[in-house]
Each structure stands twice: as structure tokens, then as C-alpha cells.
Backbone as a ProteinNet text record, in pm:
[ID]
protein_1_A
[PRIMARY]
XXXXXXXXXXXXXXXXXXXXXXXXXXXXXXXXXXXXXXXXXXXXXXXXXXXXXXXXXXXXXXXXXXXXXXXXXXXXXXXXXXXXXXXXXXXXXXXXXXXXXXXXXXXXXXXXXXXXXXXXXXXXXXXXXXXXXXXXXXXXXXXXXXXXXXXXXXXXXXXXXXXXXXXXXXXXXXXXXXXXXXXXXXXXXXXXXXXXXXXXXXXXXXXXXXXXXXXXXXXXXXXXXXXXXXXX
[TERTIARY]
-1363.7	-1402.5	-1404.5	-1509.8	-1509.1	-1407.6	-1383.9	-1300.9	-1168.4	-1118	-972.3	-964.3	-1074.7	-1075.4	-1066	-1124.5	-1109	-966.9	-905.6	-766.3	-675	-707.4	-626.4	-634.5	-759.4	-764.9	-678.9	-664.6	-581.4	-431.3	-407.9	-266.5	-235.9	-320.4	-288.9	-273.2	-364.5	-347	-233	-183.5	-71.5	59.5	45.1	164.2	200.9	78.9	108.1	167.5	185.7	245	387.1	429.1	562.7	638.5	765.2	850.7	870.7	865.3	886.1	781.8	779.3	669.6	589.3	445.8	347.5	282.4	290.5	243.1	133.1	37.4	-59.2	-14.6	-23.2	18.6	-79.9	-98	-201.2	-148.9	-166.5	-140	-216.3	-341.2	-415.8	-481.5	-447.9	-515.3	-431.6	-468.8	-406.6	-265.2	-223.8	-79.3	-12.9	41	104.2	222.8	260.5	380.1	496.9	500	633.2	663.5	551.4	562.7	590.2	540.6	564.2	694.7	754.3	905.1	1006.5	966.6	1065.6	1104.7	1021.7	1026.1	1118.8	1177.9	1255.3	1358.4	1443.4	1570.6	1553.7	1456.3	1422.8	1254.7	1201.2	1057.1	1007.1	899.4	828.8	691.3	668.8	546.8	448	306.3	212.9	101.6	63.2	-46.9	-189.5	-294.8	-408.2	-512.5	-449.8	-542.2	-454.6	-518.5	-450.7	-432.3	-490.6	-446.9	-347.8	-272.3	-165.9	-237.2	-235.6	-298.1	-203.7	-239.5	-160.7	-157.2	-256.8	-240.4	-106.3	-88.7	18.6	147.5	173.6	293.7	294.6	183.6	186.5	242.2	192.8	234	403.5	451.1	578	668.1	624.2	703.8	697.1	595.9	592.9	686.3	692.7	779.9	918.8	960	1090.8	1136.6	1042	1057.4	1116.2	1060.1	1088.6	1193.7	1241.8	1306.5	1433.6	1487	1602.3	1708.9	1755	1867.4	1831.1	1701	1655.4	1635.3	1652.5	1621.5	1457.5	1399.6	1262.7	1224	1141.2	1069	944.1	908.7	779.3	703.5	574.9	494.7	448.2	445.8	374.2	211.5	162.7	6.7	-9.5	-124.8	-150.6	-296.7	-354.9	-485.4	-490.7	-376	-384.1	-331.2	-316.8	-262.4	-375.5	-338.9	-440.9	-520.5	-442.2	-512.6	-608.4	-564.8	-647.9	-780.7	-776.3	-881	-977.4	-911	-979.2	-1035.2	-993.3	-1060.1	-1183.5	-1186.8	-1294	-1416.6	-1382.4	-1465.1	-1512.3	-1471.4	-1496.1	-1619.7	-1691.2	-1801.1	-1932.4	-1960	-2061.3	-2206.7	-2203.4	-2335.6	-2408.8	-2530.9	-2608.3	-2639.4	-2526.6	-2518.7	-2643	-2705.3	-2803.9	-2943.1	-2948.4	-3062.9	-3060.9	-2971.6	-2960	-2969.1	-3028.1	-3048.3	-2932.2	-2833.4	-2705.6	-2601.5	-2464.6	-2349.7	-2258.1	-2255.2	-2167.7	-2037.2	-1937.3	-1804.6	-1789.5	-1770.4	-1747.3	-1628.4	-1546.1	-1414.7	-1428.5	-1319.5	-1324.6	-1279.2	-1369.5	-1343	-1218.7	-1184.6	-1058.8	-1083.2	-1027.6	-1042.1	-950.8	-1002.1	-931.8	-798.6	-784.4	-642.3	-546.6	-590.1	-512.3	-473.1	-562.1	-541.7	-434.3	-459.8	-357.8	-210.8	-205.4	-69.6	4.8	-67	-5.2	-53.7	-154.6	-185.1	-269.8	-211.1	-271.1	-334.6	-298	-343.6	-442.9	-506.9	-594.3	-744.5	-795.1	-919.6	-904	-781.3	-756.7	-742.9	-684.5	-662.1	-795.2	-892.6	-1016	-1106.1	-1082.3	-1152	-1097.4	-984.8	-906.1	-984.1	-990.4	-1054.8	-1182.2	-1281.8	-1395.4	-1408.5	-1313.9	-1317.8	-1280.6	-1167.5	-1117	-1207.7	-1284.8	-1353	-1482.8	-1542.2	-1656.1	-1614.1	-1499.6	-1446.2	-1444.5	-1395.3	-1384.5	-1529.2	-1612.5	-1753.2	-1842.4	-1806.8	-1877	-1997.3	-1988.3	-2073.3	-2114.9	-2261	-2291.8	-2222.9	-2151.6	-2073.3	-2192.1	-2304.6	-2413.9	-2472.7	-2445.9	-2505.7	-2411.8	-2281.4	-2173.8	-2149.9	-2119.7	-2116.3	-2006	-1929.6	-1837.7	-1862	-1834.9	-1870	-1772.4	-1790.2	-1703.6	-1771.3	-1739.4	-1807.7	-1701.9	-1767.4	-1693.7	-1643.3	-1712.8	-1675.5	-1701.9	-1631.5	-1646.2	-1588.3	-1641.5	-1574.7	-1602.7	-1538.4	-1575.1	-1480.7	-1479.2	-1391.8	-1438.2	-1383.8	-1425.3	-1364.9	-1448.3	-1401	-1421.8	-1364.3	-1379.9	-1524.1	-1585.5	-1726.3	-1733.2	-1875.7	-1999.9	-1981.1	-2054.4	-2068.1	-2169.4	-2154.1	-2234.6	-2386.3	-2402.9	-2555.1	-2590	-2539.4	-2580.7	-2607.8	-2511.6	-2541	-2650	-2687.5	-2800.5	-2933.1	-2948.7	-3053.7	-3070.3	-2972.8	-3003.4	-3046.6	-2987.8	-3036	-3185.2	-3216	-3354.6	-3449.1	-3413.7	-3505	-3521.9	-3439.2	-3450.7	-3522	-3572.3	-3636.3	-3555.3	-3445.9	-3365.3	-3366.5	-3389.4	-3409.4	-3326.9	-3253	-3173	-3021.4	-2938.6	-2799.8	-2706.2	-2603.2	-2494.2	-2374.1	-2316.2	-2191.9	-2066.3	-1967	-1833.7	-1771	-1690	-1613.6	-1469	-1380	-1249.5	-1143.2	-1166.3	-1066.5	-982	-1027.8	-976	-975.5	-868.9	-880.4	-989.5	-994.4	-1087.4	-1209.1	-1295.8	-1429.1	-1362.5	-1445.5	-1433.7	-1539.9	-1535	-1665.2	-1726.7	-1659.7	-1712.6	-1789.7	-1729	-1798.2	-1923.9	-1923	-2041.4	-2158.2	-2118.7	-2216.2	-2290.8	-2191.1	-2265	-2350.5	-2304.6	-2391.5	-2508.3	-2501.9	-2619.9	-2723.8	-2671.3	-2767.4	-2839.8	-2758	-2811.3	-2934.7	-2939.5	-3033	-3158.3	-3162.5	-3281	-3411.8	-3406.2	-3533	-3587.1	-3702.6	-3741.6	-3772	-3764.6	-3803.8	-3662.4	-3562.1	-3415.8	-3367.2	-3298.8	-3230.4	-3080.4	-3004.3	-2850.2	-2792.3	-2704.2	-2637.7	-2475.2	-2408.2	-2255.5	-2172.9	-2090.6	-1989.7	-1901.8	-1862.4	-1781.8	-1638.2	-1557.1	-1415.9	-1331.9	-1218.1	-1128.9	-1085.7	-1064.8	-1032.7	-1133.4	-1254.7	-1335.7	-1312.8	-1229.5	-1203	-1086.4	-1083.5	-963.2	-843.1	-869	-771.9	-677.5	-742.6	-674.6	-536.3	-535.5	-398.8	-302.8	-360.3	-264.8	-206.6	-279.6	-257	-132.8	-173.5	-59.3	68	52.4	180.4	283.7	195.3	252.8	330	243.6	311.1	440.8	434.1	545.9	681.1	646.4	745.1	807.5	712.2	749.1	788.5	813.9	820.5	939.4	933.5	1030.8	1115.3	1227	1317.8	1345.1	1320.7	1343	1413.5	1545.9	1620.8	1662.3	1627.7	1627.9	1685.5
2044.2	2083	2245.2	2297.1	2451.9	2513.3	2452.8	2513.6	2499.7	2409.2	2417.4	2498.8	2501.1	2608.4	2755.1	2771.1	2913	2947.6	2845.4	2857.5	2864.8	2806.2	2826.6	2955.2	3029.7	3145.6	3265.2	3229.8	3318.5	3291.9	3163.4	3123.8	3209.1	3193.2	3274.4	3410.5	3484.9	3617.7	3667.4	3589.5	3628.2	3598.8	3500.7	3465.1	3598.3	3672.3	3790.3	3898.4	3895.9	4003.7	3974.9	3848.7	3802.4	3733.6	3730.6	3685.6	3532.9	3494.5	3339.2	3261.8	3149.6	3047.4	3036.3	3027.2	3021.9	2890.2	2806.2	2671.1	2626.9	2550.9	2526.5	2391.3	2368.4	2255.7	2217	2078.6	2037.9	1928.6	1939.7	1830.1	1697.2	1719.7	1600.7	1652	1606.5	1656.6	1623.5	1684	1646.6	1692.1	1796.7	1843.2	1845.8	1727.4	1716.6	1800.5	1838	1922.3	1853	1734.3	1659	1694.4	1688.3	1727.5	1877.4	1968.2	2112	2140.1	2087.5	2137.6	2077	1958.5	1924.4	2020.8	2109.8	2206.8	2316.4	2322.9	2456.1	2435	2521.6	2522	2594.3	2692.5	2763.2	2784.8	2817.4	2834.7	2917.6	2984.8	3071.9	2983.1	2967.6	2873.7	2971.2	2990.6	3083.4	2986.4	2971.3	2878.2	2947.4	2883.8	2928.4	2929.3	2926.5	2950.5	3047.8	3171.8	3275.8	3270.7	3158.5	3150.2	3039.6	3047.1	2950.7	2825.8	2708.5	2588.1	2468.9	2351.8	2225.2	2216.5	2258.7	2238.8	2304.2	2439.7	2509.2	2426.2	2368.1	2279.1	2164.8	2095.1	1968.7	2022.5	2126.4	2170.5	2210	2273.7	2311.1	2174.7	2084.9	1969.8	1890.5	1868.8	1816.3	1883.7	2018.6	2075.4	2044.3	2062.3	2017.2	1876.6	1790.9	1658.5	1632.9	1711.3	1706.8	1826.7	1889.6	2008.1	2038.2	1920.4	1921.9	2014.6	2030.1	2108.3	2232.5	2275.8	2406.5	2513	2634.9	2753.2	2759.4	2768.6	2777.7	2893.5	2972.4	3068.3	3043.3	3050.1	3035.4	3144	3170	3287.1	3229.9	3354	3319.5	3345.7	3316.1	3340.5	3491	3527.5	3656.8	3705.3	3646.3	3669.3	3828.8	3895.9	4040.1	4130.7	4071.1	4164.5	4245.4	4377.8	4475.1	4445.8	4388.6	4360	4217	4139.2	4027.6	4074.5	4159.5	4231	4303.8	4383.2	4470.7	4379.2	4267.7	4184.1	4142.4	4074.7	4015.4	4129.2	4256.9	4357.5	4436.4	4373.8	4437.7	4395.3	4317	4261.9	4341.4	4449.6	4538.1	4491.4	4403.4	4354.2	4478	4485.5	4587.8	4519.8	4539.4	4472.1	4511.9	4630.7	4660.2	4578.2	4510.4	4435.5	4292.4	4248.8	4153.1	4147.9	4050.5	4046	4020.6	3940.9	3900.9	3896	3913.2	3890.2	3797	3688.9	3563.4	3554.6	3536.6	3490.2	3348.4	3269.5	3106.7	3069.2	3011.9	2957	2812.8	2758.4	2605.4	2554.1	2467.6	2429.6	2340.5	2338.8	2243	2196	2079.9	2017.9	2107.9	2119.3	2217.7	2163.5	2024.7	1967.1	2011.5	2015	2055.4	2216.9	2287.7	2422.1	2454.1	2379	2414	2372	2251.4	2190.7	2262.3	2296.3	2342.6	2487.3	2558	2679.8	2753.5	2773.3	2842.1	2975.4	3033.9	3180.2	3181.6	3052.4	3036.8	3116	3101.2	3175.8	3337.1	3364.9	3510.9	3561.7	3486.1	3542.4	3547.2	3448.2	3447.8	3568.7	3594.9	3715.6	3859.8	3835.5	3965	3997	3886.7	3891.7	3953.8	3894	3952.3	4099.9	4132.2	4273.5	4364.2	4351.3	4427.2	4441.1	4318.4	4360.4	4415.4	4399.3	4458.3	4620.3	4653.2	4784	4869.8	4774.1	4822.1	4854.1	4771.8	4780.5	4871.1	4911.2	4992.6	4913	4788.1	4698.4	4735.4	4718.7	4703.6	4604.6	4623.5	4496.7	4410.3	4459.8	4387.1	4285.9	4315.5	4219.2	4114.4	4114.5	4032.1	3914	3803.2	3688.7	3586.8	3517	3426.2	3278.6	3200.6	3050.3	2965	2856	2723.9	2623.8	2581.9	2478.8	2365.3	2248	2137.1	2042.3	2044.8	1946.5	1791.3	1700.7	1574.9	1493.9	1373.8	1280.4	1333.7	1287	1313.9	1408.2	1439.5	1536	1677.1	1761.9	1911.2	2020.5	2077.4	2153.4	2309.2	2394.3	2523.6	2566.1	2660.6	2676.6	2842.4	2892.2	2780.9	2747.8	2616	2565.8	2653.9	2655.1	2725.9	2690.9	2549.2	2522.6	2561.8	2549	2595.6	2755.1	2818	2969.3	2989.3	2922.3	2961.6	2926	2806.9	2764.1	2885.8	2955.3	3044.1	3159.7	3204.9	3340	3300.6	3199.9	3170	3179.7	3150.4	3131.5	3287.5	3373.7	3508.4	3582.4	3514	3576.7	3623.7	3593.7	3638.4	3548.9	3598.6	3506.2	3515.4	3661.7	3685.5	3696.4	3612.2	3606.2	3633	3698.7	3722.2	3656.2	3557.7	3482	3508.7	3513.6	3516.7	3394.2	3332.8	3217	3232	3295.1	3328.6	3245.1	3116.6	3011	2981.2	3004	2958.4	3063.4	3073.8	3176.7	3130.8	3013.3	2969.7	2898.8	2857	2777.5	2662.2	2605.5	2487	2418.2	2276.8	2208.3	2175.9	2146.1	2109.6	2201.3	2345.1	2457.9	2491.5	2491.7	2516.5	2416.3	2280.4	2186.1	2202.1	2253.7	2252.2	2394.2	2497.6	2620.3	2588.3	2513.7	2476.1	2412.1	2315.8	2244	2351	2451	2536.2	2621	2625.4	2718.9	2626.2	2496.6	2410.9	2463.5	2527.1	2581.6	2709.9	2673.8	2792.1	2920	2956.2	3090.2	3140.6	3075.2	3141.6	3190.2	3300.2	3348.4	3339.5	3282.9	3282.6	3334.9	3436.1	3494.5	3463.9	3405.8	3374	3471.6	3535.7	3622.7	3550.2	3576.8	3516.3	3502.7	3384.9	3383.7	3490.4	3513.1	3615.4	3605.6	3479.5	3448.3	3506.5	3541.7	3611.9	3758.1	3816	3965.7	4000.6	4095.4	4157.7	4169	4215.3	4238.1	4127.4	4001.5	3885.8	3872	3902.6	3904.4	4001.4	4124.1	4218.8	4162.9	4101.4	4030.4	3934.5	3841	3726.3	3794.7	3900	3956.6	4007.4	4081.7	4135.8	4038.4	3934.2	3830.8	3770.4	3750.1	3702.3	3780.2	3917.5	4017.9	4019.1	4002.1	4030.7	3900.5	3796.4	3665.3	3655.2	3577.1	3562.3	3430.1	3455.8	3330.3	3242.2	3119.2	3011.2	2898.3	2910.4	2793.3	2699.1	2583.2	2487.8	2363.3
5611.3	5763.3	5776.9	5811.8	5811	5912.1	6029.2	6113.8	6075.4	5997	5943.5	5823.5	5746.5	5641.2	5676	5785.5	5859.1	5899.7	5958.3	5993.9	5874	5764.4	5648	5593.3	5595.7	5542.9	5642.1	5774.8	5838	5804.6	5784.5	5746.6	5623.5	5513.7	5385	5407	5503.9	5522.8	5592.2	5683.5	5757.4	5679.1	5582.6	5500.8	5401.2	5371.2	5271.4	5357.9	5482.7	5556.8	5617	5596	5670.8	5551.4	5567.1	5473	5490.3	5616.5	5637	5623.8	5578.3	5547.3	5677.8	5647.5	5783.7	5744.8	5849.1	5839.3	5943.1	5926.2	6031.2	6095.3	6216.6	6264.4	6404	6406.3	6505.8	6602.1	6727.4	6817.4	6769.5	6738.5	6669.3	6539	6413.2	6298.1	6184.9	6055.6	5936.2	5921.1	5981	5965.7	6102.6	6132.4	6251.8	6270.1	6404.1	6434.9	6377	6385.4	6329.3	6173.3	6104.4	5963.3	5946.4	6018.8	6013.3	6048.4	6151.6	6181.8	6094.4	6021.4	5936.9	5808.4	5787.7	5678.5	5678.1	5820.1	5834.4	5936.4	5931.9	6027.3	6150.1	6157.1	6280.3	6268.9	6381.2	6360.5	6491.1	6471.9	6567.9	6594.2	6707.9	6734.9	6810.7	6737.3	6799.3	6844.5	6968.1	6999	6950.9	6922	6868.8	6993.7	7119.9	7235.5	7329	7364.3	7426.4	7567	7650.2	7786.2	7789.2	7895.3	7928.1	7990.6	7916.2	7952.3	7939.4	7982.2	7969.2	7812.7	7726.5	7575.3	7542.2	7595.3	7560.4	7580.1	7693	7728.2	7651.8	7626.1	7534	7403.3	7343.7	7201.1	7218.2	7308.4	7331.4	7345.5	7428.1	7432.1	7302.2	7246.6	7089.3	6984.8	6999.1	6904.4	6929.6	7057.7	7112.6	7070.1	7085.6	7048.9	6909.5	6816.6	6673.7	6646.4	6691.3	6664.4	6756.8	6773.9	6878.7	6850.2	6729.7	6684	6621.1	6636.9	6572.2	6671.7	6617.1	6692.4	6705.4	6829.2	6851.5	6923.3	6854.7	6931	6978.8	7092.5	7154.4	7199.1	7151	7202.6	7331.6	7417.7	7539.5	7532	7632.4	7633	7598.3	7531.2	7497.4	7538.7	7651.7	7684.2	7701.9	7745.6	7793.5	7676.6	7559.9	7444	7409.9	7392.6	7357.4	7218.5	7139.7	6998.9	7011.2	7087.8	7141.1	7190.4	7288.5	7358.3	7265.8	7174.4	7074.7	6986.6	6936	6835.4	6900.5	7023	7089.2	7078.7	7094.8	7119.1	6994.8	6881.7	6751.3	6667.4	6723.7	6643.3	6637.2	6704.4	6678.6	6737.2	6819.4	6884.9	6962.9	6966.3	7036.9	7185.8	7269.6	7383.2	7487	7477.2	7545.2	7520	7420.3	7387.1	7467.1	7537.1	7608.6	7756.5	7824.1	7960.1	8035.2	7967.1	8034.5	7930	7963.7	7875.2	7947.8	7881.3	7942.8	7878.4	7947.8	7910	7948.4	7863.6	7896.6	7835.8	7928.2	7905.3	7892.1	7854.1	7853.8	7999.6	8053.5	8193	8205.5	8334.5	8362.3	8511.3	8525.9	8662.4	8765.2	8884.7	8986.1	9003.3	9016.6	9052.6	8929.2	8813.2	8686.2	8707.2	8736.9	8766.3	8871.5	8976.5	9098.9	9059	8979.4	8949.8	8842.3	8744.4	8601.5	8559.5	8612.9	8555.3	8666.3	8783.4	8897.2	8867.1	8764.4	8737.8	8614.2	8585.5	8500.1	8500.5	8629.9	8651.4	8666.9	8705.1	8718.5	8572.7	8486.2	8341	8274	8306.5	8265.4	8295.7	8426.7	8479.6	8426.8	8396.4	8324.5	8187.3	8098.1	7964.8	7994.9	8092.5	8105.6	8135.3	8229.5	8290.3	8163.7	8097.1	7980	7880.3	7823.7	7715.2	7749.2	7879.3	7942.9	7932.2	7969.2	7974.3	7836.2	7730.3	7579.5	7543.6	7581.4	7523.7	7617.9	7731	7814.3	7867.1	7902.7	7951.4	8097.5	8138.4	8268.1	8343.3	8438.1	8513.4	8578	8618.2	8671.7	8575.6	8442.4	8344.5	8283.6	8342.8	8268.8	8380.3	8329.1	8405.4	8354	8428	8375.3	8428.8	8315.9	8346.6	8264.2	8283.7	8210.7	8159.3	8036.1	7973.8	7948.4	7898.8	7842.6	7958.1	8071.7	8159.5	8132.6	8164.8	8165.6	8271.7	8298.1	8392.7	8529.4	8622.1	8764.8	8824.2	8956.1	9012.5	8994.2	9087.5	9082.8	8968	8911.4	8785.2	8828.6	8740.9	8743.1	8757.5	8804.6	8839.7	8815.3	8794.3	8762.5	8627.1	8608.2	8482	8399.7	8262.8	8177	8220.3	8221.1	8230.5	8363.1	8478.3	8612.9	8598.2	8528.5	8545.9	8448.3	8345.1	8277.3	8335	8414.7	8486.7	8604	8655.6	8755	8690.9	8589.2	8520.5	8457.3	8412.4	8363.4	8473.5	8593.5	8712.2	8747.1	8707.3	8753.1	8649.7	8530	8427.8	8316.2	8307.1	8193.1	8060.8	7958.6	7830.9	7700.8	7716.5	7599.3	7652.5	7591	7618.3	7497.5	7539.8	7430.8	7489.3	7426.5	7495.7	7408.6	7494.5	7439.6	7482.1	7388.5	7425.4	7380.9	7453.9	7406.8	7435.5	7452.8	7490.3	7366.7	7252	7121.2	7025.5	6945	6833	6736.2	6700.7	6614.3	6673.7	6585	6639.2	6702.3	6814.5	6861.4	6880	6812.1	6786.8	6930.3	7019.4	7139.9	7203.6	7197.4	7247.9	7189.2	7044	6945.4	6984.6	7013	7044.4	7179.3	7260.9	7420.6	7407.4	7361.9	7358.5	7274.5	7168.5	7087.9	7181.7	7256.7	7344.2	7443.7	7497.5	7572.9	7530.4	7379.8	7327.9	7275.2	7315.5	7274	7321.1	7446.9	7504.4	7401.6	7366.4	7257.3	7291.6	7429.2	7474.9	7510.3	7491.9	7518.2	7371.2	7388.5	7262	7313.5	7235.7	7255.4	7124.5	7142.7	7020.1	7074.9	6984.4	7006	6939.5	7005.7	6951.2	6863.2	6750.8	6673.2	6743.8	6727	6765.3	6705.1	6765.2	6713.9	6561.1	6516.4	6386.1	6276.3	6315.2	6240.6	6228.6	6303.4	6305.7	6235.9	6142.5	6078.3	6153.5	6273.4	6367.9	6404.9	6385.7	6414.9	6343.1	6219.7	6157	6212.4	6255.4	6310.2	6433.5	6505.9	6642	6611.3	6518.6	6496.3	6434.5	6361.2	6304.5	6405.1	6501.4	6605.1	6713.1	6729	6819.5	6758.5	6638.8	6562.1	6562.2	6579.2	6591.1	6726.3	6826.5	6965.1	7052.3	6984.5	7048.2	7133.1	7240.1	7338.1	7271.4	7261.9	7212	7325.3	7295.6	7403.1	7345.5	7365.6	7309.9	7417.8	7443.8	7554.2	7516.5
[MASK]
++++++++++++++++++++++++++++++++++++++++++++++++++++++++++++++++++++++++++++++++++++++++++++++++++++++++++++++++++++++++++++++++++++++++++++++++++++++++++++++++++++++++++++++++++++++++++++++++++++++++++++++++++++++++++++++++++++++++

């Protein structure tokens, strides 16, 4: 699977810069958190999603479950880290060629936002604002949206589909999209964005994830040094 292979490349590159072993671990996947924590007496945990979400808390809970007597260092969310923002802005697209620049984040039920991550939408807007500043974007051409809604209930808005329909009706056809919710590629996000581009007169260009930037390794190395110790 290409997504895991890309993460393994990051793992290998980071390992060359730090003395301690670097291990990938997944909530759901081939290398479980349980297996990862068995290999060490202390550990630093870096989430591969920059925003504070219920996934972060689920990861933290799972680590504590299997590392009860070990020293655990958890990395906070890093959506506002200068190296993360610099990596997002590092891919060299000619932004003036596009009718609209979209920042699409993983959607979330409003009930979850209210109960578990009340600053989520504010953090998404911060990323949009800062990357736009770094790239010198015309703010009138930048938009924020959310994708990956499923089930019922109210979710964060606008949805990527609704925003595209609105912009299409205004005559816009060329879109550049940032999807910063994950360090690496997310299949769900790729699938949804691919569906959006099925209309043959629409051009969608997707900015690579942070994992594709050399700055990603600088970011992870810095995070590992600046971690906040959390022994609970």
C-alpha cells in the first residue's frame, strides 16, 4: 500500500537524524500501538495529524493502556508550528493560474466539535490564513471547506461538494486544493476529491501532503525535541 510505504520512508529518514528507535504505529493497521510500545521502556508519541481531534485522544488512550509503567511523552497538536505551515507552502504551484484556492479539512459532527474539540474550526481557519500569507494569496480567492461527511446530523460546513457547486455556478473551473488534516495521504480524502473532478470541464490540482516535503523531517525532528512530557 503506497500510503504506508510513504510513511515508512519518513520513518527511515527521521531514524537517520535521531538516536532512539523510530517506529510506526496505527490505531488500525499492520503495526498496532500495543506492538510498538512493547519494544521500549520510554517513548515519545507524535500524531500524524496536526489538529487536535478525537483521534489524538484515542491514540493517547491506547498508548496509556499498553504503557502503564513507562515514561510517555506526548506531542501536542502542531497545526500552528512554523515548519508545518512552511511545508504546506513549499510545493511551488503557480497559484495565479487558479480561479480558487481551497483548504479542505476532514469534516466532523458539530456535536463532537462542541464536546471534544471546540477550537477545531478556529484551528482550520488559522492554517488557511497562515498558508495564504506565506504564499501571498489573494484572500478573495481562498475558501475553506470540509469533506468526508457520512451519516446523519449536522457537520462542519460548508461541505467541499457544496462549495464546488457554488463556485462552479459563479463560473470558476480551475481549483487548487490543500488538504492539511493528515501528514500523509488519506484514501478517503483522495477518493472524495477524485469524485469532485469527474466533471470534465473542471480542473482540480491537489497539493501534496506535508509528508512529500523535505521539511517534514525537520518538523518531526523538532517536535521530538520540543515534546511536552506527560506522565499520568
